[in-house]
C-alpha positions as CSV (number, residue, x, y, z in Angstrom):
1,X,0.5,31.2,28.4
2,X,0.3,34.7,29.8
3,X,-1.5,37.0,27.4
4,X,0.5,40.3,27.1
5,X,-2.5,42.1,25.7
6,X,-4.2,41.7,29.1
7,X,-1.3,42.9,31.3
8,X,-2.0,46.3,32.8
9,X,1.6,47.4,32.8
10,X,2.2,46.2,29.2
11,X,5.7,47.4,28.2
12,X,4.6,47.8,24.6
13,X,1.9,50.4,25.4
14,X,4.2,52.1,27.9
15,X,6.9,52.4,25.3
16,X,4.4,53.8,22.8
17,X,3.3,56.5,25.3
18,X,6.9,57.4,26.1
19,X,7.8,57.7,22.4
20,X,4.8,59.9,21.9
21,X,5.9,62.2,24.7
22,X,9.4,62.3,23.3
23,X,8.1,63.1,19.9
24,X,6.1,66.1,21.3
25,X,9.2,67.6,22.9
26,X,11.8,67.0,20.2
27,X,12.9,69.8,17.9
28,X,11.9,70.0,14.4
29,X,15.4,69.2,13.3
30,X,15.6,65.6,12.1
31,X,18.7,63.6,13.4
32,X,21.0,62.3,10.6
33,X,22.0,59.2,12.5
34,X,20.6,56.5,14.7
35,X,22.4,54.8,17.6
36,X,21.6,51.1,17.8
37,X,20.6,49.8,21.2
38,X,18.6,46.8,22.4
39,X,14.9,47.5,22.9
40,X,11.6,45.6,22.8
41,X,10.4,44.8,19.3
42,X,6.9,43.5,18.6
43,X,4.8,42.6,15.6
44,X,1.1,43.1,16.3
45,X,-1.6,42.3,13.8
46,X,-5.0,43.9,13.8
47,X,-7.7,41.7,12.2
48,X,-11.4,41.9,11.6
49,X,-13.2,38.9,13.1
50,X,-16.6,37.3,13.6
51,X,-17.7,35.1,16.5
52,X,-18.8,31.6,15.3
53,X,-20.2,28.7,17.2
54,X,-18.0,25.6,17.7
55,X,-21.1,23.4,17.4
56,X,-23.9,24.2,15.0
57,X,-26.5,22.0,13.4
58,X,-27.7,23.1,9.9
59,X,-31.3,22.1,9.0
60,X,-31.1,21.2,5.3
61,X,-34.1,20.1,3.4
62,X,-32.8,17.1,1.5
63,X,-35.8,15.0,0.2
64,X,-35.0,12.3,-2.3
65,X,-37.9,13.0,-4.6
66,X,-40.5,15.2,-3.0
67,X,-40.5,18.9,-3.9
68,X,-43.8,20.3,-2.8
69,X,-42.5,21.9,0.4
70,X,-45.2,24.1,1.9
71,X,-44.7,25.4,5.4
72,X,-47.4,24.9,8.1
73,X,-45.3,26.2,11.0
74,X,-41.6,27.0,11.7
75,X,-39.5,28.0,14.7
76,X,-38.9,31.7,14.8
77,X,-35.5,33.3,14.3
78,X,-33.8,33.6,17.7
79,X,-36.1,31.0,19.4
80,X,-34.4,28.8,22.0
81,X,-35.2,25.1,21.5
82,X,-34.4,21.9,23.2
83,X,-33.3,18.7,21.5
84,X,-36.3,17.0,20.0
85,X,-38.4,20.2,19.7
86,X,-40.3,20.6,16.4
87,X,-38.5,23.1,14.2
88,X,-40.4,22.8,11.0
89,X,-43.7,21.2,9.9
90,X,-44.7,21.0,6.3
91,X,-48.1,20.4,4.7
92,X,-48.6,16.7,4.1
93,X,-51.8,16.8,2.0
94,X,-50.2,16.7,-1.5
95,X,-47.5,14.4,-0.2
96,X,-50.1,11.8,1.0
97,X,-51.9,12.0,-2.4
98,X,-48.7,11.4,-4.2
99,X,-48.0,8.4,-2.0
100,X,-51.4,6.9,-2.8
101,X,-50.9,7.5,-6.5
102,X,-47.4,5.9,-6.4
103,X,-48.8,2.9,-4.5
104,X,-51.4,2.3,-7.2
105,X,-48.6,2.6,-9.8
106,X,-46.6,0.1,-7.8
107,X,-49.4,-2.4,-7.7
108,X,-50.0,-2.0,-11.4
109,X,-46.3,-2.6,-12.1
110,X,-46.5,-5.7,-9.8
111,X,-49.5,-7.1,-11.8
112,X,-47.8,-6.4,-15.1
113,X,-44.7,-8.2,-13.9
114,X,-46.8,-11.3,-12.8
115,X,-48.5,-11.3,-16.2
116,X,-45.2,-11.1,-18.0
117,X,-43.8,-14.0,-15.9
118,X,-46.9,-16.1,-16.7
119,X,-46.7,-15.3,-20.4
120,X,-43.1,-16.3,-20.5
121,X,-43.7,-19.5,-18.6
122,X,-46.5,-20.5,-20.9
123,X,-44.4,-19.7,-24.0
124,X,-41.5,-21.7,-22.6
125,X,-43.7,-24.7,-22.1
126,X,-45.6,-24.5,-25.4
127,X,-42.7,-23.6,-27.6
128,X,-41.4,-27.2,-27.7
129,X,-44.9,-28.4,-28.6
130,X,-45.3,-25.8,-31.4
131,X,-41.9,-26.8,-32.7
132,X,-42.7,-30.5,-32.5
133,X,-45.9,-29.8,-34.5
134,X,-44.1,-28.1,-37.3
135,X,-41.4,-30.8,-37.4
136,X,-44.1,-33.4,-37.5
137,X,-45.8,-31.6,-40.5
138,X,-42.5,-31.5,-42.3
139,X,-41.8,-35.1,-41.5
140,X,-45.3,-36.1,-42.8
141,X,-44.8,-34.2,-46.1
142,X,-41.4,-36.0,-46.6
143,X,-43.0,-39.3,-45.9
144,X,-45.9,-38.5,-48.2
145,X,-43.5,-37.6,-51.0
146,X,-41.4,-40.7,-50.4
147,X,-44.6,-42.9,-50.4
148,X,-45.9,-41.2,-53.5
149,X,-42.7,-41.7,-55.5
150,X,-42.3,-45.3,-54.4
151,X,-45.9,-46.5,-54.3
152,X,-48.6,-44.2,-55.5
153,X,-46.9,-42.8,-58.6
154,X,-46.0,-46.2,-60.0
155,X,-49.5,-47.5,-59.2
156,X,-51.1,-44.5,-61.0
157,X,-48.9,-45.0,-64.0
158,X,-49.8,-48.7,-64.1
159,X,-53.5,-48.0,-63.5
160,X,-53.5,-45.7,-66.5
161,X,-51.8,-48.4,-68.6
162,X,-54.3,-51.0,-67.3
163,X,-57.2,-48.7,-68.0
164,X,-56.0,-48.0,-71.5
165,X,-55.4,-51.7,-72.1
166,X,-58.8,-52.6,-70.7
167,X,-60.4,-50.1,-73.0
168,X,-58.4,-51.6,-75.9
169,X,-59.4,-55.2,-74.9
170,X,-63.0,-54.1,-74.6
171,X,-62.9,-52.7,-78.1
172,X,-61.2,-55.8,-79.4
173,X,-63.9,-58.0,-77.8
174,X,-66.7,-55.9,-79.2
175,X,-65.2,-55.9,-82.7
176,X,-64.6,-59.7,-82.5
177,X,-68.2,-60.3,-81.3
178,X,-69.6,-58.2,-84.2
179,X,-67.4,-60.0,-86.7
180,X,-68.6,-63.4,-85.4
181,X,-72.2,-62.4,-85.4
182,X,-71.9,-61.3,-89.0
183,X,-70.3,-64.5,-89.9
184,X,-72.9,-66.6,-88.0
185,X,-75.9,-64.8,-89.5
186,X,-74.9,-65.7,-93.0
187,X,-75.3,-69.4,-92.2
188,X,-78.4,-69.5,-90.0
189,X,-82.1,-69.3,-90.7
190,X,-82.9,-66.3,-88.6
191,X,-85.2,-63.7,-90.1
192,X,-83.5,-60.6,-91.5
193,X,-85.3,-58.4,-89.0
194,X,-83.8,-60.1,-86.0
195,X,-80.4,-60.1,-87.6
196,X,-80.5,-56.4,-88.0
197,X,-81.4,-55.8,-84.4
198,X,-78.6,-58.0,-83.0
199,X,-76.1,-56.5,-85.4
200,X,-77.2,-53.1,-84.6
201,X,-76.6,-53.7,-80.9
202,X,-73.2,-55.2,-81.6
203,X,-72.3,-52.3,-83.8
204,X,-73.3,-49.9,-81.0
205,X,-71.1,-51.8,-78.5
206,X,-68.2,-51.5,-80.9
207,X,-68.8,-47.8,-81.3
208,X,-69.0,-47.3,-77.5
209,X,-65.9,-49.3,-77.1
210,X,-64.1,-47.2,-79.7
211,X,-65.2,-44.1,-77.9
212,X,-64.2,-45.4,-74.6
213,X,-60.9,-46.4,-76.0
214,X,-60.4,-42.9,-77.3
215,X,-61.3,-41.5,-73.9
216,X,-59.0,-43.9,-72.2
217,X,-56.2,-42.9,-74.4
218,X,-56.8,-39.2,-73.7
219,X,-57.1,-39.9,-70.0
220,X,-53.9,-42.0,-70.1
221,X,-52.1,-39.3,-71.9
222,X,-53.3,-36.7,-69.3
223,X,-52.4,-38.9,-66.4
224,X,-48.9,-39.8,-67.7
225,X,-47.9,-36.5,-69.2
226,X,-49.6,-34.0,-66.8
227,X,-51.3,-35.4,-63.7
228,X,-48.5,-37.6,-62.4
229,X,-45.6,-35.1,-63.0
230,X,-47.7,-32.3,-61.6
231,X,-48.6,-34.3,-58.5
232,X,-44.9,-35.1,-58.0
233,X,-43.9,-31.5,-58.5
234,X,-46.6,-30.3,-56.0
235,X,-45.5,-32.7,-53.4
236,X,-41.8,-31.8,-53.8
237,X,-42.8,-28.1,-53.6
238,X,-44.8,-28.8,-50.4
239,X,-41.8,-30.5,-49.0
240,X,-39.6,-27.5,-49.7
241,X,-42.2,-25.1,-48.4
242,X,-42.7,-27.2,-45.2
243,X,-38.9,-27.2,-44.7
244,X,-38.8,-23.4,-44.9
245,X,-41.8,-23.3,-42.5
246,X,-39.8,-25.4,-40.1
247,X,-36.7,-23.2,-40.3
248,X,-38.8,-20.1,-39.9
249,X,-40.8,-21.5,-37.0
250,X,-37.6,-22.4,-35.2
251,X,-36.2,-18.9,-35.6
252,X,-39.6,-17.3,-34.8
253,X,-40.1,-19.4,-31.6
254,X,-36.6,-18.5,-30.4
255,X,-37.1,-14.8,-31.1
256,X,-40.5,-14.9,-29.4
257,X,-39.0,-16.4,-26.3
258,X,-36.2,-13.9,-26.3
259,X,-38.6,-11.1,-26.8
260,X,-40.7,-12.3,-23.9
261,X,-37.6,-12.7,-21.7
262,X,-36.6,-9.1,-22.6
263,X,-40.1,-7.9,-21.9
264,X,-40.0,-9.6,-18.5
265,X,-36.7,-7.9,-17.8
266,X,-38.2,-4.6,-18.7
267,X,-41.2,-5.2,-16.5
268,X,-38.9,-6.2,-13.7
269,X,-36.9,-3.0,-14.2
270,X,-40.1,-0.9,-14.2
271,X,-41.3,-2.7,-11.1
272,X,-37.9,-2.1,-9.3
273,X,-38.0,1.6,-10.4
274,X,-41.5,2.0,-9.1
275,X,-40.7,0.3,-5.8
276,X,-37.6,2.5,-5.4
277,X,-39.6,5.6,-6.2
278,X,-42.2,4.5,-3.6
279,X,-39.6,3.8,-1.0
280,X,-37.8,7.1,-1.6
281,X,-41.1,8.9,-1.4
282,X,-42.1,7.3,1.9
283,X,-38.6,8.1,3.2
284,X,-39.3,11.7,2.4
285,X,-42.0,11.7,5.0
286,X,-39.3,12.5,7.6
287,X,-38.8,15.8,5.8
288,X,-42.4,16.9,6.6
289,X,-41.6,17.2,10.4
290,X,-38.1,18.2,11.3
291,X,-37.0,18.2,15.0
292,X,-34.0,19.8,16.6
293,X,-30.9,17.6,16.7
294,X,-29.6,19.5,19.7
295,X,-30.6,22.3,22.0
296,X,-29.7,25.8,21.1
297,X,-30.8,29.0,19.4
298,X,-32.6,29.0,16.0
299,X,-31.0,31.0,13.3
300,X,-32.7,31.3,9.9
301,X,-30.4,30.7,7.0
302,X,-26.9,29.2,7.2
303,X,-23.6,30.2,8.7
304,X,-20.9,30.3,5.9
305,X,-17.4,31.5,6.4
306,X,-18.3,33.6,9.3
307,X,-21.3,35.2,7.6
308,X,-25.0,34.4,7.9
309,X,-26.3,33.6,4.5
310,X,-29.8,33.7,3.3
311,X,-31.3,34.7,6.6
312,X,-33.7,37.3,5.2
313,X,-34.8,35.1,2.4
314,X,-35.2,32.1,4.7
315,X,-37.3,34.1,7.2
316,X,-39.5,35.3,4.4
317,X,-40.3,31.7,3.3
318,X,-40.5,30.3,6.9
319,X,-44.1,31.5,7.3
320,X,-47.4,29.6,6.9
321,X,-47.9,28.6,3.2
322,X,-44.3,29.6,2.4
323,X,-42.6,27.6,-0.3
324,X,-39.2,26.1,0.4
325,X,-36.8,24.6,-2.0
326,X,-35.2,21.2,-1.8
327,X,-31.5,21.4,-0.9
328,X,-31.8,24.7,1.0
329,X,-30.4,25.1,4.5
330,X,-33.4,27.0,5.9
331,X,-32.2,27.3,9.5
332,X,-29.4,26.4,11.8
333,X,-29.4,25.4,15.4
334,X,-26.6,27.2,17.1
335,X,-25.1,26.2,20.5
336,X,-24.1,29.6,21.9
337,X,-21.1,28.2,23.8
338,X,-18.3,27.5,23.2
339,X,-17.4,29.9,20.4
340,X,-14.4,30.7,18.2
341,X,-13.4,33.7,16.1
342,X,-12.9,33.6,12.4
343,X,-10.7,36.4,11.0
344,X,-8.9,37.2,7.8
345,X,-5.3,38.3,7.2
346,X,-3.4,39.6,4.2
347,X,-0.4,38.2,2.4
348,X,2.0,40.6,4.0
349,X,0.9,39.8,7.5
350,X,0.3,36.0,7.3
351,X,4.0,35.2,7.4
352,X,4.2,36.7,10.9
353,X,1.7,34.3,12.3
354,X,2.6,31.2,14.3
355,X,0.4,28.5,16.0
356,X,-0.6,29.3,19.5
357,X,0.0,33.1,19.1
358,X,-2.1,35.0,21.6
359,X,-4.1,38.1,21.5
360,X,-7.4,39.7,22.4
361,X,-10.7,40.0,20.7
362,X,-12.5,43.3,21.2
363,X,-16.3,43.0,20.5
364,X,-17.8,45.7,18.4
365,X,-20.7,45.7,20.9
366,X,-18.4,46.5,23.8
367,X,-15.1,48.1,23.0
368,X,-14.0,48.1,26.6
369,X,-14.1,44.3,26.7
370,X,-11.0,42.2,26.1
371,X,-11.4,38.5,25.4
372,X,-8.3,36.3,25.3
373,X,-7.8,34.5,22.0
374,X,-5.2,31.9,20.8
375,X,-4.4,31.2,17.2
376,X,-5.0,27.5,16.4
377,X,-3.6,26.9,12.9
378,X,-1.5,29.0,10.5
379,X,-3.3,28.9,7.1
380,X,-1.4,27.1,4.4
381,X,-3.2,28.4,1.4
382,X,-5.2,31.5,0.6
383,X,-9.0,31.5,0.4
384,X,-9.0,34.4,-2.0
385,X,-6.9,37.2,-3.4
386,X,-4.8,38.6,-0.5
387,X,-6.9,36.7,1.9
388,X,-6.1,34.0,4.4
389,X,-8.6,32.8,7.0
390,X,-7.5,32.1,10.6
391,X,-9.3,30.5,13.4
392,X,-8.8,31.6,17.0
393,X,-10.0,30.0,20.2
394,X,-11.8,32.6,22.4
395,X,-12.6,32.6,26.1
396,X,-15.7,34.8,26.6
397,X,-15.6,34.6,30.4
398,X,-17.7,36.8,32.6
399,X,-19.4,39.9,31.3
400,X,-19.7,38.5,27.8
401,X,-23.0,36.7,28.1
402,X,-24.4,39.1,25.5
403,X,-22.1,37.8,22.8
404,X,-23.8,35.6,20.2
405,X,-22.5,33.9,17.1
406,X,-22.5,36.2,14.1
407,X,-21.4,39.3,16.1
408,X,-18.2,41.0,15.0
409,X,-15.0,42.0,16.7
410,X,-11.5,43.4,16.2
411,X,-8.7,40.9,16.9
412,X,-5.2,42.0,18.0
413,X,-2.7,39.2,17.8
414,X,0.9,39.4,19.1
415,X,2.6,37.7,16.1
416,X,6.2,38.3,17.2
417,X,8.2,39.6,20.2
418,X,11.9,40.2,20.9
419,X,12.6,42.0,24.1
420,X,16.2,42.8,23.3
421,X,16.0,43.4,19.6
422,X,18.4,45.5,17.5
423,X,15.8,47.4,15.5
424,X,16.5,50.3,13.3
425,X,14.2,52.6,11.2
426,X,13.3,50.8,8.1
427,X,14.2,53.8,6.0
428,X,17.8,53.3,7.1
429,X,18.1,49.9,5.4
430,X,19.0,50.0,1.7
431,X,19.1,47.4,-1.0
432,X,22.5,47.0,-2.7
433,X,22.0,44.4,-5.4
434,X,21.2,41.1,-3.6
435,X,22.2,42.5,-0.2
436,X,20.6,44.7,2.4
437,X,23.0,47.2,3.9
438,X,23.1,50.0,6.5
439,X,25.7,52.8,6.4
440,X,27.7,52.7,9.6
441,X,29.1,56.0,10.8
442,X,32.9,55.8,11.2
443,X,35.7,58.2,12.1
444,X,36.4,58.5,8.4
445,X,32.8,59.1,7.4
446,X,30.7,56.0,6.6
447,X,30.9,52.4,5.7
448,X,28.3,50.2,3.9
449,X,27.7,47.1,6.1
450,X,25.7,44.0,4.9
451,X,23.1,43.0,7.4
452,X,20.7,40.1,7.9
453,X,17.2,41.4,8.4
454,X,14.5,40.0,10.6
455,X,10.9,41.3,10.8
456,X,9.5,44.7,10.0
457,X,6.7,46.4,11.8
458,X,5.7,50.0,12.7
459,X,8.4,51.5,10.5
460,X,11.2,49.6,12.2
461,X,13.2,46.6,11.0
462,X,14.9,44.0,13.1
463,X,18.6,43.4,12.4
464,X,19.7,39.9,13.1
465,X,23.4,40.2,12.2
466,X,25.9,42.7,10.8
467,X,25.7,45.4,13.5
468,X,25.9,45.5,17.3
469,X,24.6,47.5,20.1
470,X,26.2,50.9,20.2
471,X,26.8,51.2,16.5
472,X,25.6,54.4,14.9
473,X,24.1,54.3,11.4
474,X,23.1,57.0,8.9
475,X,19.4,57.5,8.5
476,X,19.8,58.5,4.8
477,X,22.1,57.1,2.2
478,X,25.3,59.2,2.3
479,X,26.4,61.0,-0.7
480,X,30.0,60.4,-2.0
């Protein structure tokens, strides 16, 4: 497409010069009417722009965990680099120490995990044995109680009875023997002294038997009334207690196993976290030496919306022993060519823009230079109050080698052109309710005529319908 801004005999500028000359020669009297005739009508926008690189490579410090970012050396602002050149080198001393500490923590976590696994395996193998031991003790108590009630208790009762009967028999035997001795001694010829000795011994046996009988009766009463009931009660209590021990042991063993399993899960989680931290830390080693992803020019800071951001602060930190922050874009590798222009346009002007509109960019550094530009996309939404951003392709060409991204320019864009437009002074168009009208001059005076308006620029408004070439309109609203 031919760019009219680059045409030496541009009709627009010629017409502008002609109008200026005409204005200088006209009288001070203002005409009251305007005769409509076809003439070129253009809408030209003047925008402030900035040159930006089409391809740039931000250098962003994005470590996963490491934050001690101390500069050893950094590429200078404006330095030309090739792909693979070192842009930034950070101090590795504290990083290496942190890696060693984390590796030790990882090894400790691994050992703790192995111990937890072994502890759980041991508990899982011994828990059934422990439970079997408690069940066996409970079973033994039940068996002991059953045997006691069926065998031992009846035997103890019978033994007490037999013992009491034996004592009674022994007393009866001793008394009978004493009785017979007394009867016998009355009929024999033994001396009285011998009789007394034998009777004395027999009487002693009777007394001992009576005492033994009394003791046996007491012992029998104790055994039957206290010892045997108490033994039965104790054995029954032991059975109940052992049953509770069994229930408790089952629950305790289950809880202990669950606790050990949860403990193992926690150790596994700790191990995984430590391993992840170590892996992330080792991955951050790549941040310590950053190389150029492409060839170009080093710019400190970042390029945001046509403006360099943080360049001064970045340069102040990109010195030896300077401290950098994770997440910062500390520099950008800019490929000087190709470039494009970012510009802003207001709400009133944006409606005039169309894709592929052409114009020129006039660098601030060289106002005599005209660089062809082409509008790429008409912005759909604003980026701020009364602010739309547009992007224009630019062709620097010869004589523009000095231009670098970040330099500014003025952009003139031909937004609209009609070479045979019926344009009238905008002040001659009036609003009448919902209609726009002009006052047509007639033989009888004037007539209000509704018109369809086109675009407005430079104090003129394009009329699309309602009037024709040759019509004469009033420049001011006629009075009745």
